[in-house]
NUSENU-538304 format. One record per residue (C-alpha): residue in one letter; x, y, z. Coordinates in Angstrom, 1 decimal, always signed. Layout:
<rs>
R   rest     east    north       up
R      A        X        Y        Z
...
</rs>
This chain:
<rs>
R   rest     east    north       up
R      M    +66.0     -6.5    +96.2
R      R    +63.3     -3.9    +96.4
R      R    +62.5     -1.6    +99.3
R      E    +59.3     -3.4   +100.4
R      P    +56.7     -0.8   +101.6
R      A    +55.4     -1.3   +105.1
R      E    +52.0     -2.8   +105.2
R      P    +49.4     -0.7   +107.0
R      R    +49.4     -1.3   +110.8
R      P    +48.2     +0.4   +113.9
R      A    +49.6     +3.8   +114.9
R      R    +51.6     +2.3   +117.7
R      N    +53.5     -0.7   +116.6
R      H    +52.9     -3.8   +118.8
R      Q    +54.9     -6.2   +116.7
R      G    +58.4     -5.0   +117.6
R      F    +59.1     -3.4   +114.2
R      S    +61.5     -0.5   +114.0
R      E    +59.9     +1.9   +111.4
R      E    +62.8     +4.4   +111.5
R      L    +66.6     +4.1   +112.0
R      P    +68.6     +6.3   +114.4
R      D    +69.7     +9.6   +112.8
R      G    +73.3    +10.2   +111.8
R      N    +76.0     +8.7   +109.6
R      R    +77.5     +6.8   +112.5
R      A    +74.4     +4.9   +113.2
R      R    +74.1     +3.9   +109.5
R      L    +77.7     +2.8   +109.4
R      D    +77.1     +0.7   +112.5
R      I    +74.2     -0.9   +110.7
R      L    +76.2     -1.6   +107.6
R      D    +79.1     -3.1   +109.7
R      R    +76.6     -5.4   +111.5
R      L    +75.0     -6.4   +108.2
R      R    +78.4     -7.1   +106.6
R      G    +79.6     -9.1   +109.6
R      A    +77.2    -10.9   +111.9
R      A    +73.8    -10.5   +110.3
R      M    +74.2    -13.1   +107.6
R      S    +76.3    -15.5   +109.6
R      E    +74.5    -15.4   +113.0
R      H    +70.9    -16.0   +111.8
R      E    +69.7    -12.5   +112.4
R      L    +68.2    -12.3   +109.0
R      Q    +65.0    -14.3   +108.3
R      M    +62.7    -14.8   +105.4
R      L    +58.9    -14.6   +105.7
R      Y    +56.5    -15.9   +103.1
R      Q    +53.2    -14.1   +102.3
R      P    +50.6    -16.3   +100.6
R      I    +49.5    -15.7    +97.0
R      V    +46.0    -17.1    +96.4
R      D    +44.3    -18.2    +93.2
R      L    +41.1    -16.2    +93.4
R      A    +39.0    -18.6    +91.2
R      S    +39.7    -21.7    +93.4
R      N    +40.7    -19.9    +96.7
R      T    +43.9    -22.0    +96.6
R      I    +47.3    -20.9    +97.8
R      I    +49.5    -21.3    +94.8
R      G    +52.6    -19.4    +95.9
R      A    +54.2    -16.9    +98.1
R      E    +56.4    -13.8    +98.0
R      A    +59.6    -14.1   +100.0
R      L    +60.1    -11.0   +102.3
R      I    +63.3    -10.4   +104.3
R      R    +63.4     -9.2   +107.9
R      W    +66.3     -8.4   +110.1
R      N    +66.2     -9.3   +113.8
R      H    +68.7     -6.6   +114.9
R      P    +70.0     -7.3   +118.5
R      D    +69.6     -3.6   +119.4
R      L    +67.1     -2.1   +117.1
R      G    +64.5     -4.9   +117.0
R      L    +62.8     -6.3   +113.9
R      L    +63.8     -4.2   +110.9
R      L    +61.8     -4.0   +107.7
R      P    +63.6     -4.0   +104.3
R      G    +63.1     -0.2   +103.9
R      N    +65.4     +0.3   +106.9
R      F    +68.4     -1.5   +105.5
R      I    +68.1     -2.4   +101.8
R      P    +68.7     +1.3   +100.7
R      L    +71.9     +1.2   +102.8
R      A    +73.0     -2.1   +101.3
R      E    +72.4     -0.6    +97.8
R      Q    +74.6     +2.3    +98.7
R      S    +77.4     +0.0    +99.7
R      D    +78.9     -3.2    +98.3
R      L    +76.4     -5.4   +100.3
R      I    +73.4     -5.6    +98.1
R      I    +74.7     -8.5    +95.9
R      P    +75.9    -10.7    +98.7
R      L    +72.7    -10.0   +100.6
R      T    +70.6    -10.9    +97.5
R      D    +72.7    -14.1    +97.1
R      W    +72.0    -14.9   +100.7
R      V    +68.2    -14.5   +100.1
R      L    +68.3    -16.6    +96.9
R      D    +70.2    -19.4    +98.7
R      E    +67.8    -19.3   +101.7
R      V    +64.7    -19.4    +99.6
R      G    +66.1    -22.2    +97.4
R      R    +67.0    -24.2   +100.5
R      T    +63.5    -23.7   +101.9
R      M    +61.8    -24.6    +98.6
R      A    +63.8    -27.8    +98.4
R      A    +62.8    -28.7   +102.0
R      W    +59.2    -28.0   +101.2
R      R    +59.3    -30.2    +98.1
R      H    +60.8    -33.0   +100.1
R      R    +57.7    -32.8   +102.3
R      D    +55.3    -32.6    +99.3
R      I    +54.8    -28.8    +99.4
R      D    +55.1    -27.4    +95.9
R      V    +54.5    -23.7    +95.4
R      Q    +55.8    -20.8    +93.4
R      V    +58.0    -18.4    +95.4
R      G    +58.8    -14.8    +94.3
R      V    +62.0    -13.1    +95.2
R      N    +62.7     -9.4    +94.8
R      V    +65.9     -8.4    +93.1
R      S    +67.9     -5.1    +93.0
R      P    +68.7     -3.4    +89.7
R      L    +72.3     -3.3    +90.9
R      H    +72.4     -7.0    +90.6
R      F    +71.5     -6.7    +86.9
R      A    +74.1     -4.0    +86.5
R      A    +76.8     -6.4    +87.9
R      G    +75.9     -8.9    +85.2
R      T    +75.8    -11.9    +87.6
R      L    +72.1    -12.2    +88.4
R      A    +71.2    -14.8    +85.8
R      T    +74.2    -16.9    +86.8
R      D    +73.4    -16.6    +90.5
R      V    +69.7    -17.5    +90.0
R      I    +70.3    -20.4    +87.7
R      G    +72.9    -21.7    +90.2
R      V    +70.3    -21.7    +93.0
R      V    +67.7    -23.4    +90.8
R      D    +70.1    -26.1    +89.7
R      R    +71.7    -26.6    +93.2
R      F    +68.3    -27.1    +94.9
R      G    +66.5    -28.9    +92.0
R      I    +63.7    -26.3    +91.8
R      P    +61.3    -27.3    +89.0
R      P    +60.5    -25.0    +86.1
R      G    +57.8    -22.5    +86.9
R      H    +58.3    -22.5    +90.6
R      F    +60.9    -19.8    +91.1
R      V    +59.7    -16.2    +90.3
R      L    +62.1    -13.3    +89.9
R      E    +60.4    -10.0    +90.9
R      L    +61.5     -6.7    +89.5
R      A    +59.9     -3.5    +90.8
R      E    +58.1     -1.5    +88.1
R      S    +59.7     +1.7    +89.5
R      T    +63.2     +0.3    +89.1
R      S    +65.5     +2.5    +87.0
R      L    +67.1     +0.4    +84.3
R      H    +70.1     +2.0    +82.8
R      D    +71.0     -0.8    +80.4
R      V    +67.8     -2.3    +79.2
R      D    +69.4     -4.6    +76.7
R      A    +71.6     -6.2    +79.5
R      V    +68.5     -6.7    +81.7
R      V    +66.5     -8.3    +78.8
R      E    +69.4    -10.6    +78.1
R      Q    +69.6    -11.8    +81.7
R      L    +65.8    -12.2    +82.1
R      T    +65.7    -14.1    +78.8
R      E    +68.4    -16.4    +80.1
R      V    +66.6    -17.2    +83.4
R      R    +63.3    -17.8    +81.6
R      R    +65.0    -20.4    +79.3
R      R    +65.8    -22.3    +82.5
R      G    +62.2    -22.2    +83.7
R      V    +62.4    -19.2    +86.0
R      L    +59.3    -16.9    +85.8
R      V    +59.7    -13.1    +85.7
R      A    +57.3    -10.7    +87.4
R      I    +57.0     -7.0    +87.3
R      D    +56.2     -5.9    +90.9
R      D    +54.4     -2.8    +92.1
R      F    +52.9     -2.2    +88.7
R      G    +51.1     +1.2    +88.7
R      S    +53.4     +2.8    +91.2
R      G    +55.5     +4.6    +88.5
R      F    +55.2     +6.1    +85.1
R      S    +57.0     +3.6    +82.9
R      S    +54.5     +0.8    +83.1
R      L    +53.4     +0.4    +79.5
R      E    +57.0     +0.7    +78.3
R      R    +58.1     -2.0    +80.7
R      L    +55.4     -4.4    +79.4
R      A    +56.5     -3.8    +75.8
R      T    +60.2     -4.1    +76.6
R      L    +60.8     -6.8    +79.2
R      P    +60.1    -10.5    +78.9
R      V    +57.5    -10.9    +81.6
R      D    +55.2    -13.8    +82.8
R      I    +53.4    -12.1    +85.8
R      L    +52.2     -8.6    +86.5
R      K    +51.7     -7.6    +90.1
R      I    +49.4     -4.6    +90.5
R      D    +50.5     -2.3    +93.2
R      R    +48.5     -1.8    +96.5
R      S    +48.3     +2.0    +95.7
R      L    +45.7     +1.1    +93.1
R      T    +44.0     -1.7    +95.2
R      Q    +43.4     +0.6    +98.2
R      H    +41.0     +2.8    +96.1
R      L    +38.8     -0.1    +94.9
R      D    +36.6     +0.3    +98.0
R      S    +37.1     +4.0    +98.5
R      H    +34.2     +6.1   +100.0
R      D    +35.0     +8.4    +97.1
R      V    +32.7     +6.7    +94.6
R      E    +34.1     +8.5    +91.6
R      R    +37.7     +7.6    +92.6
R      S    +36.7     +4.0    +93.2
R      R    +35.0     +3.8    +89.8
R      T    +38.0     +5.3    +88.1
R      M    +40.5     +2.9    +89.8
R      S    +38.2     -0.1    +89.0
R      T    +38.1     +0.9    +85.3
R      L    +41.9     +1.3    +85.3
R      C    +42.6     -2.0    +86.9
R      T    +40.1     -3.8    +84.7
R      A    +41.9     -2.4    +81.6
R      V    +45.3     -3.4    +82.9
R      V    +44.1     -7.0    +83.7
R      A    +42.5     -7.3    +80.2
R      V    +45.8     -6.1    +78.5
R      T    +47.8     -8.4    +80.7
R      H    +45.7    -11.4    +79.7
R      E    +45.9    -10.5    +76.1
R      L    +49.7    -10.6    +76.4
R      G    +49.6    -14.0    +78.0
R      M    +50.5    -12.9    +81.5
R      D    +49.0    -13.8    +84.8
R      T    +48.0    -11.0    +87.2
R      V    +48.4    -10.7    +91.0
R      V    +46.8     -7.9    +92.8
R      E    +48.7     -6.8    +95.9
R      G    +47.5     -5.2    +99.1
R      I    +44.0     -6.8    +99.3
R      E    +42.8     -5.7   +102.8
R      T    +39.0     -5.9   +102.6
R      A    +36.3     -8.1   +101.4
R      E    +35.1     -5.3    +99.1
R      Q    +38.6     -5.2    +97.4
R      L    +38.6     -8.9    +97.0
R      D    +35.1     -8.9    +95.4
R      A    +36.3     -6.2    +93.0
R      C    +39.3     -8.2    +92.0
R      T    +37.2    -11.3    +91.4
R      D    +34.8     -9.3    +89.2
R      M    +37.8     -8.0    +87.2
R      D    +39.0    -11.6    +86.4
R      V    +42.2    -11.1    +88.3
R      T    +44.2    -14.4    +88.4
R      C    +45.7    -14.2    +92.0
R      G    +45.6    -12.0    +95.0
R      Q    +48.0    -11.1    +97.9
R      G    +47.4     -9.1   +101.1
R      H    +46.5     -9.2   +104.7
R      L    +43.0    -10.4   +104.0
R      L    +44.3    -13.5   +102.3
R      G    +47.3    -14.2   +104.5
R      L    +50.0    -12.5   +106.6
R      P    +53.7    -13.0   +106.0
R      V    +54.9    -16.0   +108.1
R      N    +58.1    -18.0   +108.6
R      A    +58.8    -21.1   +106.6
R      S    +57.5    -23.6   +109.1
R      E    +54.3    -21.6   +109.6
R      F    +53.8    -21.3   +105.9
R      E    +54.2    -25.1   +105.5
R      A    +51.6    -25.7   +108.3
R      L    +49.3    -23.2   +106.5
R      M    +49.6    -25.1   +103.3
R      R    +48.8    -28.4   +105.0
R      R    +45.7    -26.9   +106.6
R      H    +44.6    -25.4   +103.3
R      R    +45.1    -28.7   +101.5
R      A    +43.2    -30.6   +104.2
R      R    +40.2    -28.2   +103.8
R      S    +40.3    -28.5   +100.1
R      E    +40.3    -32.3   +100.2
R      S    +37.5    -32.5   +102.7
R      A    +35.3    -30.0   +100.8
</rs>
């Protein structure tokens, strides 16, 4: 699982998010103990789903699954508050397994109610290192009857991969079973082109750090970023991949992405992260509007 960056929000947080953890090793140990014990068994963890929209048709075609922790003392924690701690302990794999299971169960429930969408799940490089990721993902896909092309495994572009051959082997195995693979946060690191050449990938997600400059008041900066993104999208399409631009916050950014022939978009302008029932309701409203148009 990746350390999801916080979306921009007002200076004073009115949503109950804890942006920072208490200082000190004791506090971190307490958080790990809580995560190891009650968090996964007492419904403190929850998954939110942020819509991914096909820009040509303005249709919601999928979502990214984002984890939150409703900590009884610290409030609603973002992944950056506890995923790094889980990665430093023995908790990241059971935590990822919990996420995979929760998302699989939700997707099965949606399908039963005629809601069919792709859902992307972020994974930690430590799960690759353990050598069990492909087995765990395929187990979830089989157990919940998720159709090919609906489950998307997202790997952060900045992820350090110590054993590339092992990662390629596991990604190839899940793709054989109909699981799609996405490189997330593309453009946030310096190994982007190497990743495209090395890993078996279906979807490229362009990082919000590039998107935010598409409507910059710095005209030269905006032009440079637009040229860069256009080139990335063109290369991606030549390689047979779809593109998703993350962090779309303004109409100007959306227009720029549409002009660049980007496949899909994600960001606050297109839809906030919501829980499973709210996402289902959103899909039904979206479908009703499309059918009445």
